[in-house]
N, C-alpha and C positions, 0 to 999 in steps of 0.2 A: 382634277384631276379624279382620275378612276383607279377603285382600289384592288390592289392585286390579290390573284385568288393563289390560297398555298396549294401546294401540290398534293393531289389522294396520296395517299400514304400504300404503297404497295401492298398487294395480296399474298399472304405466304401461299408457297406453293401446298394443293392437295394431296394427304398422306391419305395411305390404307391402312388402317388396320397390323396389316402381317407383315407392314416394310418396318425395317428400324427408323431410328429417328435420325438418327445419324449417319448419313453416308461419305462416306472417306474411305480414301488408299489406303491399304495397312499402313501401318505406322504411325507415325502421334500425332493423334489432334488436333497439336499447336503449330507444330514447324514440321510435320507433315518425313521427320527423320526418323529411320529405322535404329534400332539399338546394332550396335557392332560387335562382334569377337575381338576383345582384345587379349595377353599375353603381359603378365604380369611379369618384371622385372627384379624389381624393387620396392619394398613397403616399410614406408615410416606411420608406425601404427600409434605411435604417440602424436599426431596430425592427421589421422585418418583418410589419409591419403598412398598411390603406388604410382610408380612411373610403370607406366604399358607401350608394350608396340602393337598397333594393328595390323594387317596382312604385309602390308608396303612399308613392314620396318618403319613407320613413322611414330614416335616418342611423342606421348601425352600423359600429363598426370594427372589421374582422374579420384574423386572421392569414393574414399568405399565406405562411408559411414553405415548402408546400408546391407550390405554384405556380410557373413561370417565367416571369421580365418582367413585370410585370403594370403595366400605366400606365393612368392617365385616360381613360374611358369604354370599357375593356376590360370584359367583364363575366363573372361568377365567379358557379359552382356553388356557395352557401356551406350548411352545414351545421354545427350546435352555432359559430357565429362563427369559425369554418377554410375557408378557401378549401380548396374541393377536383379543381376544374377551371377554366380557364381560356380562355373563346372571345375571340380577337381583335378591334378594334373594329374 
């Protein structure tokens, strides 16, 4: 019986010092998605949630725990179901 040889590990691509370490398109490094603007319809402060609509009037429940003082009519930048930024109405 002949021993199996292990495949050699892949070499890391060569990187110049002036290049960034992460090369990806604009958007989330994990999923590639970008934050989308959504308009607030209703706010449930007790649960930290808001009912929002996007530009196509599709409704979504959004976690508003990291933004301050959300009110109906505000525009939120939403990524993965969580508001990241609030723009006043």
